C-alpha positions in Angstrom: 0.0 0.0 0.1 2.8 2.3 0.8 4.1 2.3 -2.9 0.4 2.9 -4.0 0.0 5.8 -1.6 3.4 7.5 -3.3 2.5 6.4 -7.2 -0.7 8.6 -6.7 -0.3 11.7 -8.2 -2.0 14.6 -9.8 -5.5 15.0 -10.2 -6.3 11.2 -9.0 -4.5 12.0 -5.4 -6.9 14.9 -5.2 -10.0 12.6 -5.9 -8.8 10.3 -3.8 -7.8 13.1 -0.7 -11.5 14.5 -1.2 -13.3 11.3 -1.2 -11.9 10.5 2.2 -11.2 14.1 3.6 -13.7 16.2 2.6 -16.8 14.3 1.5 -19.9 15.0 3.5 -22.5 12.8 4.4 -25.3 15.6 4.0 -23.6 16.4 0.3 -25.0 13.2 -0.8 -28.2 13.0 1.1 -29.7 16.2 2.0 -32.3 17.7 0.2 -30.4 20.9 0.2 -27.9 18.8 -2.6 -30.5 16.8 -4.0 -29.9 18.2 -7.4 -26.1 17.5 -6.8 -26.8 13.9 -6.7 -29.9 13.1 -8.7 -30.3 10.3 -10.7 -31.3 13.1 -13.7 -27.8 14.8 -13.3 -25.6 12.9 -11.7 -22.6 14.3 -13.4 -22.9 17.8 -10.8 -21.4 15.2 -8.2 -18.4 14.5 -10.4 -18.1 18.2 -11.1 -18.3 18.9 -7.5 -15.3 16.5 -6.9 -13.5 17.9 -9.7 -13.4 21.5 -8.3 -12.8 20.7 -4.8 -9.8 18.1 -6.2 -8.8 21.7 -8.1 -8.3 23.7 -5.1 -5.6 21.2 -4.0 -3.8 22.1 -6.8 -1.5 24.7 -4.7 -0.5 21.7 -2.4 2.1 19.6 -3.3 1.8 15.7 -4.1 3.7 14.8 -1.6 1.8 16.7 0.9 -1.3 15.0 0.5 -0.1 11.4 0.0 1.2 12.4 3.6 -2.3 13.6 4.4 -4.2 10.9 3.1 -1.9 8.4 4.9 -2.8 10.3 8.3 -6.1 10.3 7.4 -6.6 6.9 6.9 -4.9 6.0 10.4 -7.1 8.5 12.0 -10.1 7.3 10.6 -9.4 3.7 11.7 -8.0 5.2 14.9 -4.5 3.7 14.9 -1.5 5.0 16.6 0.8 6.7 14.7 4.7 6.4 14.8 7.5 8.6 13.3 7.3 8.5 9.7 11.4 9.6 10.2 12.2 6.7 7.3 10.8 4.5 4.6 10.5 1.3 6.8 8.3 3.4 9.0 5.8 4.2 6.5 5.4 0.7 5.4 4.7 -0.5 8.6 1.5 2.2 9.0 0.4 1.5 5.8 0.6 -2.7 6.9 -1.5 -1.4 10.1 -3.8 0.3 8.1 -4.7 -2.7 5.6 -4.5 -5.0 8.7 -7.3 -2.8 10.5 -9.4 -2.2 7.0 -9.2 -6.4 6.5 -10.4 -7.1 10.5 -13.2 -4.6 9.7 -14.7 -6.3 6.6 -13.8 -9.5 8.1 -15.9 -8.9 10.9 -18.7 -7.4 8.7 -18.9 -9.9 6.0 -19.2 -13.5 7.2 -17.7 -15.1 3.9 -14.8 -12.8 3.9 -12.5 -14.7 5.7 -13.4 -17.9 3.8 -12.7 -16.0 0.7 -9.3 -14.7 1.8 -8.7 -18.4 2.7 -9.1 -19.9 -1.0 -7.0 -17.0 -2.1 -3.9 -18.7 -3.1 -1.6 -16.0 -3.0 -2.7 -14.7 0.9 -1.7 -11.0 0.1 -4.5 -8.9 1.9 -3.5 -5.8 0.0 -4.8 -7.9 -3.3 -7.1 -9.6 -1.8 -8.8 -6.1 -0.7 -9.0 -4.8 -4.3 -10.4 -8.2 -5.7 -12.9 -8.1 -2.8 -14.1 -4.7 -3.2 -14.1 -4.7 -7.6 -16.4 -7.9 -7.1 -18.6 -5.9 -4.4 -18.4 -2.7 -6.4 -19.4 -5.2 -9.6 -22.3 -6.3 -7.6 -23.8 -3.1 -6.6 -23.2 -1.8 -10.1 -24.7 -4.7 -11.5 -28.0 -4.5 -9.3 -27.9 -0.5 -10.5 -27.3 -1.2 -14.2 -28.9 -4.3 -15.7 -32.4 -4.8 -16.2 -34.3 -8.3 -15.7 -36.1 -9.7 -18.5 -39.4 -12.1 -18.2 -37.9 -12.6 -14.3 -34.2 -13.8 -15.2 -31.4 -12.1 -13.8 -28.9 -10.4 -16.1 -24.9 -9.3 -15.7 -23.3 -6.0 -17.1 -20.6 -6.0 -19.1 -20.5 -9.6 -20.1 -19.8 -8.7 -24.0 -17.0 -6.3 -22.8 -15.5 -9.3 -20.2 -16.1 -11.7 -23.6 -14.2 -9.0 -25.8 -11.2 -8.7 -23.4 -10.6 -12.2 -23.5 -11.0 -12.9 -26.9 -7.7 -10.7 -27.1 -5.8 -13.1 -25.0 -3.4 -16.1 -25.9 -5.5 -19.1 -26.4 -3.7 -21.0 -23.4 -4.8 -18.1 -21.1 -8.6 -18.5 -22.2 -8.6 -22.7 -21.4 -6.9 -21.9 -17.8 -9.2 -19.6 -16.8 -12.1 -21.0 -18.5 -11.1 -24.1 -16.4 -10.7 -22.2 -13.4 -14.2 -20.9 -13.5 -15.9 -23.8 -14.9 -17.2 -23.0 -18.2 -17.7 -25.4 -21.0 -17.4 -22.6 -23.5 -16.8 -18.7 -23.6 -20.2 -17.5 -24.7 -22.2 -15.0 -22.8 -25.0 -17.3 -21.2 -22.4 -19.1 -19.4 -20.1 -16.3 -18.4 -23.3 -14.7 -17.1 -24.3 -17.0 -14.8 -20.5 -17.0 -13.4 -20.7 -13.6 -12.6 -24.1 -13.9 -11.1 -22.9 -16.9 -9.0 -19.7 -15.7 -8.1 -18.1 -12.2 -9.2 -15.4 -12.9 -6.9 -13.9 -16.1 -8.8 -14.4 -14.2 -12.0 -12.0 -11.8 -11.6 -9.6 -13.5 -9.3 -9.0 -15.9 -12.3 -8.8 -13.5 -14.8 -6.4 -11.3 -12.8 -4.5 -14.1 -11.7 -3.4 -14.7 -15.8 -3.7 -10.9 -17.2 -2.7 -8.6 -14.4 -4.9 -6.2 -12.5 -5.1 -3.9 -15.7 -8.4 -6.0 -16.4 -10.3 -3.7 -13.4 -8.9 -0.4 -15.1 -10.5 -2.1 -18.5 -13.8 -3.0 -16.8 -14.2 0.6 -15.1 -13.1 2.1 -18.6 -16.2 0.6 -20.3 -18.5 2.2 -17.4 -16.8 5.4 -18.1 -17.6 5.6 -21.8 -21.1 5.9 -21.0 -20.8 8.1 -17.9 -20.2 11.9 -18.0 -16.8 11.0 -16.4 -15.3 10.3 -20.1 -15.5 13.9 -20.3 -12.5 14.1 -17.6 -8.7 12.7 -18.5 -8.9 8.7 -18.9 -6.6 8.0 -16.4 -9.1 9.3 -13.5 -12.3 8.7 -15.8 -11.5 5.0 -15.6 -11.1 4.5 -11.7 -13.6 7.4 -10.7 -16.4 6.7 -13.4 -18.7 4.8 -11.1 -18.6 7.8 -8.7 -20.8 9.3 -11.2 -23.7 7.6 -10.0 -24.2 8.4 -6.3 -27.3 6.0 -5.9 -24.5 3.8 -6.3 -21.9 5.8 -3.6 -24.7 5.6 -1.4 -25.7 1.7 -1.5 -22.1 1.3 -1.0 -21.8 3.1 2.0 -24.5 1.7 3.4 -23.8 -2.3 2.4 -24.6 -4.9 4.5 -25.9 -2.8 7.3 -22.4 -1.4 8.5 -23.4 2.0 9.6 -26.6 2.8 11.2 -28.6 6.0 9.8 -28.0 7.8 13.1 -24.1 7.3 13.3 -23.8 8.3 9.7 -21.7 11.8 10.6 -19.6 9.7 12.9 -18.9 6.7 10.7 -19.1 8.2 7.3 -15.4 8.1 6.9 -15.5 4.1 7.7 -18.0 3.2 5.4 -16.0 5.0 2.3 -12.6 3.6 3.8 -12.8 0.4 1.5 -13.4 2.5 -1.5 -10.3 4.6 -0.8 -8.2 2.0 -0.6 -9.6 0.5 -3.6 -9.0 4.4 -5.5 -5.1 4.2 -3.8 -4.1 0.7 -4.7 -5.7 -0.4 -8.0 -3.9 2.1 -10.1 -0.5 1.1 -8.9 -1.4 -2.4 -9.1 -2.7 -2.3 -12.5 -0.2 0.5 -14.1 2.3 -2.0 -13.1 4.7 0.6 -11.6 8.2 -0.5 -10.2 8.5 -0.9 -6.2 11.3 1.6 -5.5 12.0 2.6 -1.8 13.4 5.9 -2.6 9.8 6.7 -3.8 8.7 6.7 0.1 11.6 9.2 0.8 8.7 12.0 0.0 6.6 11.0 2.3 9.1 10.7 5.2 10.6 13.9 4.1 7.1 15.7 4.5 6.8 14.0 7.8 10.2 15.1 9.0 9.9 18.7 7.9 6.4 19.1 9.6 7.9 17.4 12.9 11.0 19.8 12.4 8.5 22.8 12.1 6.7 21.7 15.0 9.3 21.8 17.0 10.1 24.9 16.3 7.3 26.6 17.1 6.6 24.5 20.3 10.2 26.3 21.2 9.4 29.7 20.0 6.2 29.0 22.4 8.6 28.6 25.1 10.8 31.6 24.2 8.0 33.6 24.2 6.0 32.6 27.4 10.0 33.0 28.9 9.9 36.6 27.1 6.9 37.4 29.0 8.2 36.3 32.2 11.4 38.5 31.7 9.0 41.7 31.0 6.3 40.9 34.1 9.6 40.4 36.0 10.5 44.0 34.5 7.6 45.6 35.0 7.1 44.5 38.4 10.8 45.7 39.2 9.5 49.3 37.1 6.5 49.7 39.3 8.3 48.8 42.6 11.2 51.8 41.9 7.8 54.3 40.7 6.3 53.4 43.9 9.5 54.4 45.7 10.2 57.0 43.6 6.7 58.4 44.1 7.1 58.3 48.0 10.1 60.4 47.9 8.9 62.6 45.6 5.7 63.3 47.7 8.1 63.7 50.7 10.4 66.6 48.9 7.4 68.0 47.4 6.1 68.5 51.1 8.9 69.8 52.3 9.5 72.2 49.5 5.8 73.6 50.4 6.8 73.9 53.7 10.0 75.7 52.6 7.7 77.9 50.7 5.4 78.6 53.0 7.9 79.8 55.7 9.1 82.0 53.6 5.7 83.5 52.7 4.9 84.0 56.4 8.6 85.5 56.7 7.9 88.2 54.1 4.2 88.7 55.5 5.5 89.7 58.6 9.1 91.2 57.7 7.7 95.1 57.6 11.9 95.5 56.1 11.1 93.5 53.3 11.9 94.7 49.9 9.9 96.9 47.9 8.1 94.9 45.0 6.3 97.6 42.8 2.7 97.1 42.1 2.4 94.1 44.2 3.6 96.0 47.3 0.7 98.6 46.4 -1.6 96.0 45.8 -0.8 94.5 49.4 -0.9 97.6 51.0 -5.0 98.6 49.7 -5.7 94.7 50.6 -4.3 95.2 54.3 -6.3 98.6 54.5 -9.5 96.6 53.3 -9.0 94.0 55.8 -8.5 96.2 58.3 -12.0 97.9 57.5 -13.5 94.6 57.4 -12.2 93.5 60.7 -13.5 96.9 62.3 -16.7 96.2 61.1 -16.8 92.7 62.5 -15.7 94.2 65.9 -18.2 96.7 66.1 -20.8 94.0 64.8 -19.8 91.7 68.1 -20.3 94.5 70.7 -23.6 95.2 68.7 -25.5 92.2 70.0 -28.3 92.8 72.3 -32.1 90.8 71.9 -33.1 88.3 69.9 -33.5 90.4 66.8 -31.0 92.5 67.1 -28.8 89.0 67.3 -30.4 87.5 64.3 -29.7 90.5 62.3 -25.9 90.8 63.7 -25.1 87.4 62.8 -26.5 87.7 59.2 -24.0 90.9 59.1 -20.9 88.9 60.7 -21.6 86.4 58.2 -21.4 88.6 55.5 -18.0 90.4 56.8 -16.4 86.7 57.6 -16.9 85.8 53.9 -15.5 89.3 52.7 -12.3 89.1 55.3 -11.7 85.3 53.7 -11.6 86.6 50.4 -9.2 89.4 51.2 -6.7 86.9 52.7 -7.1 84.7 50.1 -6.4 87.7 47.7 -3.4 88.8 50.2 -2.4 85.2 50.1 -2.1 85.1 46.1 0.0 88.8 46.0 2.8 87.0 48.7 2.9 83.5 46.4 3.9 86.1 43.5 5.9 87.8 45.9 7.5 84.9 47.0 8.1 83.6 43.6 9.8 87.2 42.9 12.4 86.9 45.8 13.4 83.5 44.3 13.7 84.6 40.9 15.7 88.0 41.7 16.4 88.9 45.5 18.5 85.9 46.1 20.3 88.3 49.3 16.5 87.9 51.2 17.0 85.2 53.7 19.6 83.5 51.5 20.0 80.1 53.1 16.4 79.8 53.3 16.4 80.6 49.2 19.0 78.2 48.7 17.7 75.7 50.0 13.4 76.3 48.3 16.3 76.1 44.9 18.1 72.9 45.8 14.4 71.5 46.3 12.9 73.1 43.2 15.8 71.0 41.6 15.2 67.8 43.5 11.9 67.8 42.9 12.3 68.5 39.0 14.9 65.3 38.8 12.1 63.3 40.6 9.7 64.3 38.2 12.4 63.5 34.9 12.9 60.1 37.0 9.3 59.2 37.4 8.9 60.3 33.7 11.4 58.1 32.5 9.9 55.1 34.7 6.4 55.2 33.0 8.0 55.8 29.9 10.1 52.3 30.4 6.4 51.0 31.6 4.5 52.0 28.9 7.4 50.7 26.4 7.2 46.8 28.9 3.7 47.0 28.7 3.4 47.0 24.6 6.2 44.3 24.5 4.4 42.5 26.9 1.0 43.0 25.1 3.0 42.3 21.3 4.3 38.9 22.9 1.3 37.7 23.9 -0.2 38.2 20.4 2.6 36.4 19.1 1.8 33.6 21.2 -1.7 33.3 20.5 -0.7 33.7 16.7 1.9 30.6 17.2 -0.2 28.9 19.2 -3.2 28.6 16.8 -0.7 27.6 14.4 0.7 24.6 16.5 -3.2 24.0 16.8 -3.6 23.9 13.0 -0.5 21.7 12.6 -1.9 19.1 15.2 -5.1 18.9 13.1 -3.3 18.4 10.1 -0.8 16.0 11.2 -2.8 13.4 13.3 -0.7 11.8 16.2 2.0 14.9 16.4 1.7 16.1 19.3 1.4 12.4 21.1 4.5 11.7 19.1 6.5 14.9 19.8 5.7 14.1 23.8 7.1 10.4 23.5 10.3 11.7 21.8 10.6 14.3 24.9 10.2 12.0 27.4 13.0 9.7 25.3 15.2 12.5 25.5 14.7 13.6 29.2 14.9 9.8 30.2 17.7 8.1 27.6 17.1 5.0 29.8 13.8 4.1 28.1 15.3 3.5 25.0 17.0 0.7 26.3 13.5 -0.8 27.5 
C-alpha cells in the first residue's frame, strides 16, 4: 500500500483525498444538495468532486500523500509512529491494511472463507479483488434490467471481448478455473451472477490488475466522467452514480443512519483503499523504496516545524516572564520614586510657606512695585472689614438684633476670607519674585528652596522615565502575548492537520529527558 500511496499523483490523488477528507454525508443525502446527486443530473457530483480536487492544486503531491496516510490512520483510530524513514511508512500502511481487513472480516461472513481460498494470501491484493467484486455487484444491481424474471449481468460482452484478445492457453486456463465449457455470454453471465469474485480473480491472476481498469473504462464510456482525463475517468467513473455510492456506503448494514456523521469516513474507507491501490497494481509501477522518501521528507519537515513552533512558544513565554519581572521591578521603582517625590514636595511646600510667612511679617521686606501697592490696599480693606466685625460683635443685644448681627457678621466673614485669599495670592507672587531676583533676602532659606526645586524636577524626570519604560514594557508584553496566541493557533492547526503529531512529540521529548527509556 505504501508504494501505491506514493504512486498516486495529480488529479487522481486529489480525488482520493477529497473523497476521504472532505466528503460530507449531507453533500449526498440532504435536500439542499439533491440536485447535486440526482439520477437525472448525476454528473453534478463528479463536477463537484473535480472542483474540490482543483482547489488542492496549490498543495504538492507528497503533502497530500502524507495527509492521506494520516487521514486513513485517524479514521481507523490507529496509533501513529514517527515516519522518519521509509520502513516506518510501510509499517504504518501495513497496519492500515490489517485494520481495514479486520473490519471487513467482521462485516462479511464469507470474507474470511474467501481469503482462505485466495492463493496469494496478500491482503492488499485481496482487498482490491473483494471491493471490485462488491462494486460490480452493486453496479450490476443498478445498471442491469431483468427480462421476464431472469437476472442479467452487465459487461458480459465487454469481458468476452477482453478474453478474446488473450492467448488461447490463457483463455483455456481461465475457462477451466471458473468452470466454463465455452466462452459464451450465457455461461459467463451465470458465472458472474454466482461468483463475480471468482471470475475476476481468475482473470486477474493470468492477465494482471489492468483488467479492472478495463472494466471501469467500459463503465466510463457511458458516463459523463468520460469528458475528463482517461486515467481519472477509468478509476472514478463509477462515482458519477451517487445512488451507487450511497448503496456502497450502507452495504451490509455497516452504518446505522443515526451514526452517519461519525462513521461516514469508515464507510468510504474500503473504496478509498481501492482507489489508492488499484492504479498502482493496474499500471504495474515498479517498487522503489526511494519513492517513499517523499513522505518521510514531508513528515520530517512537519515534525521539525512543529518542534520549532513549540520552542518558539516556550521562548515567548520566557520573554513574557522576563517582561513581567521587569514590569514588577519598574513599578516598585516608580512606587519608591513617588514616595520620595511626595516627601520632597511636602518639604518644599513647607519651605515656601516659611518664606511667605517671613515676607508677611517682615516690615523691612523689599519693595515690589505694584505687588506692594496691591498688598497695602488689601491690608487696608482687611482692617476695615475686621473693624466692622468688631463693631458687630459689640452690638449683640436682643434676639432680633442678634439675628441681624449674625447675618451681617457672616457677610463680613466671607468678605474677610476673600481678601485674605487675595493677600495670599499676592505673597505667593512676591515669593516667586524673591526666589527669582532677590537671592540676598534670607539667602540660606532661598538656597534651600532652590535645591528642593531642583530635586523635585529631577524626581519628576525620573518618574516620567520609569513610566515611559513601563509603557514600553507593557507594549512589548502585549506584542509577545499576541505572537504567542498566533503561534499557538498555528500549533493547533499543525496538530489538526498531522494526526498523532503532539503525542509523538511528547514521546520523543520523554525519550530525550529519560534516555534509559530507549533501552527498555
